[in-house]
LUMSE-214685 format. One record per residue (C-alpha): residue number from 1; chain; x, y, z. Coordinates in steps of 0.02 Angstrom, whole numbers. Each point is the difference from the previous one (the first is absolute). Layout:
N
- NUM:A:X:Y:Z
...
//
This chain:
334
- 1:A:386:2125:616
- 2:A:188:20:6
- 3:A:12:17:-189
- 4:A:-72:175:-10
- 5:A:173:69:27
- 6:A:67:-98:-148
- 7:A:-128:64:-125
- 8:A:84:162:-52
- 9:A:-2:77:-172
- 10:A:182:-41:-30
- 11:A:-34:-111:-149
- 12:A:87:-168:-24
- 13:A:166:45:80
- 14:A:128:-137:33
- 15:A:0:-68:176
- 16:A:98:106:123
- 17:A:44:-154:103
- 18:A:146:-118:-25
- 19:A:-24:-185:-34
- 20:A:63:-42:176
- 21:A:-125:120:79
- 22:A:-143:-72:-100
- 23:A:50:-179:42
- 24:A:10:42:186
- 25:A:-170:87:2
- 26:A:-80:-141:-98
- 27:A:71:-132:119
- 28:A:-63:96:152
- 29:A:-172:19:-80
- 30:A:-10:-187:-37
- 31:A:47:-39:181
- 32:A:-130:122:67
- 33:A:-130:-73:-118
- 34:A:31:-177:63
- 35:A:8:46:184
- 36:A:-146:121:-10
- 37:A:-119:-116:-91
- 38:A:42:-145:117
- 39:A:-14:105:158
- 40:A:-162:89:-45
- 41:A:-85:-160:-60
- 42:A:48:-84:164
- 43:A:-68:148:99
- 44:A:-167:-13:-89
- 45:A:-5:-189:28
- 46:A:45:16:184
- 47:A:-143:121:34
- 48:A:-122:-97:-109
- 49:A:39:-174:68
- 50:A:31:42:183
- 51:A:-160:74:77
- 52:A:90:51:160
- 53:A:101:125:-104
- 54:A:-154:91:-66
- 55:A:16:145:120
- 56:A:-32:172:-70
- 57:A:187:32:-10
- 58:A:28:-153:-108
- 59:A:-148:46:-111
- 60:A:92:160:-43
- 61:A:163:-93:-26
- 62:A:-85:-128:-112
- 63:A:-75:136:-109
- 64:A:168:88:-8
- 65:A:80:-165:-52
- 66:A:-125:-13:-144
- 67:A:45:177:-54
- 68:A:187:-34:11
- 69:A:-22:-163:-94
- 70:A:-85:88:-145
- 71:A:136:133:-4
- 72:A:133:-136:-12
- 73:A:-94:-94:-135
- 74:A:1:160:-103
- 75:A:189:20:21
- 76:A:46:-86:-167
- 77:A:-111:123:-93
- 78:A:79:143:95
- 79:A:174:-59:-48
- 80:A:-59:-9:-180
- 81:A:-78:174:5
- 82:A:150:89:73
- 83:A:116:-74:-133
- 84:A:140:-46:118
- 85:A:70:-115:-133
- 86:A:-36:124:-140
- 87:A:-148:-100:-68
- 88:A:-77:124:-121
- 89:A:-175:-50:-50
- 90:A:-153:-34:107
- 91:A:-95:-144:-81
- 92:A:-134:-39:129
- 93:A:-126:130:-54
- 94:A:-80:154:75
- 95:A:-120:-94:116
- 96:A:140:-96:89
- 97:A:98:162:16
- 98:A:-143:93:82
- 99:A:-65:-142:110
- 100:A:171:-50:67
- 101:A:42:177:50
- 102:A:-173:25:75
- 103:A:16:-158:105
- 104:A:173:48:59
- 105:A:-57:174:51
- 106:A:-156:-69:86
- 107:A:106:-120:103
- 108:A:121:140:44
- 109:A:-140:108:69
- 110:A:-80:-151:85
- 111:A:159:-46:94
- 112:A:17:176:68
- 113:A:-182:5:56
- 114:A:15:-171:84
- 115:A:155:48:99
- 116:A:-85:160:57
- 117:A:-163:-86:50
- 118:A:92:-140:91
- 119:A:104:126:97
- 120:A:-155:98:50
- 121:A:-82:-161:59
- 122:A:153:-40:107
- 123:A:-11:175:73
- 124:A:-181:-30:52
- 125:A:44:-173:69
- 126:A:142:69:107
- 127:A:-65:171:51
- 128:A:-188:-35:4
- 129:A:-14:-187:38
- 130:A:-181:6:58
- 131:A:-52:90:-158
- 132:A:98:-125:-105
- 133:A:-97:-147:72
- 134:A:-164:67:-68
- 135:A:58:101:-150
- 136:A:129:-115:-80
- 137:A:-80:-161:-61
- 138:A:44:-120:-140
- 139:A:-157:44:-98
- 140:A:37:186:9
- 141:A:181:-25:-46
- 142:A:-48:-106:-151
- 143:A:-119:139:-56
- 144:A:134:131:29
- 145:A:127:-100:-102
- 146:A:-126:-6:-142
- 147:A:-22:189:11
- 148:A:189:25:-2
- 149:A:12:-98:-162
- 150:A:-142:102:-77
- 151:A:87:164:46
- 152:A:165:-64:-71
- 153:A:-80:-56:-163
- 154:A:-93:165:-23
- 155:A:159:99:37
- 156:A:93:-98:-133
- 157:A:-137:25:-130
- 158:A:84:148:-90
- 159:A:142:-118:-50
- 160:A:-110:-63:-142
- 161:A:6:174:-77
- 162:A:182:27:45
- 163:A:89:-149:-79
- 164:A:-9:-88:-166
- 165:A:99:-68:-146
- 166:A:77:136:-107
- 167:A:110:-9:-154
- 168:A:151:110:-21
- 169:A:179:-8:-59
- 170:A:5:90:-165
- 171:A:-93:-128:-105
- 172:A:86:-151:76
- 173:A:-166:-67:63
- 174:A:56:-6:182
- 175:A:-146:-25:120
- 176:A:5:23:187
- 177:A:-119:-20:146
- 178:A:24:171:78
- 179:A:-77:161:61
- 180:A:-86:77:-150
- 181:A:41:170:-71
- 182:A:-173:54:57
- 183:A:41:-47:181
- 184:A:157:107:-3
- 185:A:-70:153:-91
- 186:A:-167:1:91
- 187:A:79:-9:172
- 188:A:-79:-168:40
- 189:A:169:-80:32
- 190:A:50:136:122
- 191:A:-170:-7:86
- 192:A:13:-189:25
- 193:A:177:20:64
- 194:A:-62:121:133
- 195:A:-144:-116:43
- 196:A:125:-141:23
- 197:A:109:110:110
- 198:A:-151:48:106
- 199:A:-42:-185:18
- 200:A:174:-20:75
- 201:A:25:160:99
- 202:A:-171:11:85
- 203:A:4:-181:65
- 204:A:182:26:49
- 205:A:-53:146:111
- 206:A:-144:-102:73
- 207:A:115:-148:35
- 208:A:126:112:86
- 209:A:-133:70:118
- 210:A:-83:-169:30
- 211:A:159:-93:46
- 212:A:60:144:109
- 213:A:-163:-10:99
- 214:A:9:-190:9
- 215:A:181:6:58
- 216:A:-42:129:133
- 217:A:-146:-104:62
- 218:A:104:-160:11
- 219:A:142:88:90
- 220:A:-117:75:131
- 221:A:-99:-159:28
- 222:A:80:-136:107
- 223:A:3:-170:-83
- 224:A:-98:-98:128
- 225:A:-34:-156:-101
- 226:A:66:-101:-146
- 227:A:-135:73:-112
- 228:A:69:176:26
- 229:A:175:-61:-43
- 230:A:-66:-91:-154
- 231:A:-96:154:-54
- 232:A:160:101:13
- 233:A:86:-130:-109
- 234:A:-139:14:-129
- 235:A:16:188:-7
- 236:A:189:-19:-19
- 237:A:-24:-117:-148
- 238:A:-127:114:-84
- 239:A:115:148:30
- 240:A:141:-91:-90
- 241:A:-119:-39:-144
- 242:A:-43:185:-12
- 243:A:185:47:8
- 244:A:40:-122:-140
- 245:A:-144:73:-100
- 246:A:66:178:22
- 247:A:181:-45:-41
- 248:A:-51:-96:-156
- 249:A:-126:125:-66
- 250:A:85:166:40
- 251:A:127:-14:-143
- 252:A:-145:-52:-114
- 253:A:-96:160:34
- 254:A:156:108:-4
- 255:A:41:-77:-169
- 256:A:-173:36:-67
- 257:A:9:182:55
- 258:A:177:19:-66
- 259:A:-52:-73:-167
- 260:A:-153:111:-14
- 261:A:109:154:29
- 262:A:131:-57:-126
- 263:A:-111:-31:-152
- 264:A:59:158:-89
- 265:A:177:11:65
- 266:A:171:-59:-57
- 267:A:62:-175:-41
- 268:A:106:3:158
- 269:A:-159:14:103
- 270:A:-69:-146:-99
- 271:A:146:-113:44
- 272:A:-11:46:184
- 273:A:-187:-33:-5
- 274:A:24:-170:-80
- 275:A:122:-61:133
- 276:A:-114:62:137
- 277:A:-142:-91:-85
- 278:A:102:-160:-8
- 279:A:25:2:189
- 280:A:-183:41:33
- 281:A:-52:-137:-122
- 282:A:89:-134:103
- 283:A:-59:71:167
- 284:A:-180:7:-62
- 285:A:-1:-188:-28
- 286:A:99:-32:158
- 287:A:-144:79:96
- 288:A:-120:-125:-79
- 289:A:111:-148:45
- 290:A:66:42:173
- 291:A:-156:-7:110
- 292:A:-17:-192:9
- 293:A:183:-7:51
- 294:A:-34:124:140
- 295:A:-153:-99:58
- 296:A:100:-161:5
- 297:A:145:82:91
- 298:A:-99:94:132
- 299:A:-162:-97:29
- 300:A:13:-171:81
- 301:A:-187:-25:-27
- 302:A:16:28:-187
- 303:A:156:-108:-8
- 304:A:-82:-146:89
- 305:A:-154:12:-112
- 306:A:112:4:-153
- 307:A:95:-155:54
- 308:A:-164:-88:34
- 309:A:-42:11:-186
- 310:A:138:-124:-39
- 311:A:-73:-175:-30
- 312:A:105:-83:133
- 313:A:-65:120:132
- 314:A:-182:13:-52
- 315:A:-60:-146:107
- 316:A:87:58:157
- 317:A:-65:177:-25
- 318:A:-178:-62:-22
- 319:A:16:-103:158
- 320:A:62:149:99
- 321:A:-131:116:-73
- 322:A:-141:-116:53
- 323:A:58:18:180
- 324:A:37:186:-4
- 325:A:-139:129:25
- 326:A:1:137:-132
- 327:A:-8:180:54
- 328:A:-160:86:-52
- 329:A:62:178:22
- 330:A:4:84:-169
- 331:A:155:102:36
- 332:A:109:-147:47
- 333:A:185:36:-1
- 334:A:127:-79:-114
//
């Protein structure tokens, strides 16, 4: 998804970045790749192997982890496509070009939809608890998650017509996986850019309203029991996840818009656009890697379940679980 803003019609220009800048960005990307894959795989395993963590909240988080994992697995192709190291020719074919970009865009849309749906569920759980007990069930949440993925996949469908392998470079035989000339001249690139911005701005407005209402409700309601305090902690953690999402993705969408407006402008605008894209590139993948770290830092329940996956702790965890009743409420807190 992030590579749209690198697919300009500038031709095979030399890299605008210094060797030190490229080495630093590559090292950060490798670190994010390792941490992100490990963290998201562990999140999926924790929810899958620990039934007491299969609350509706964790079902959303597990699906988001799958989306983030796929985004991270596509990172090497993204690095290749954007030519950070001035690699000239795309050799993987048109199908890989189209499918990889389609999957990345689908996961981008999916993550946004999941965060929005999860926040709306938390609003219902906090502000309308009686309604939540009957409305929010595991079966309905699983069905909703499936629908979110369908909407994301359909929204990303135009990518197949927008990207492809094209040859240019004055007879040098240079091939790139990029936005096609058709996408630029027909307005498809600009239309998809605005769709992407709407996917960010509309949920951002919804999240702002939802968390304002949740915060107001929690402030006005006395915390009579430990469950109320724990619910407040859950909302705090989800709020931090949303904040991290906004901070990581805002430069990404600003960069896309900036690039779209600079297609026909001067080379100076191009250089500014490329440095903005470099920052948004790193933040985009940081957003896919950071959530498991936040879960581990802020949720004792998640942290204990994660530690229980270690072989030396599996027996003791099983022993404790056999003596601990599992909550049946579908909107269990973190």
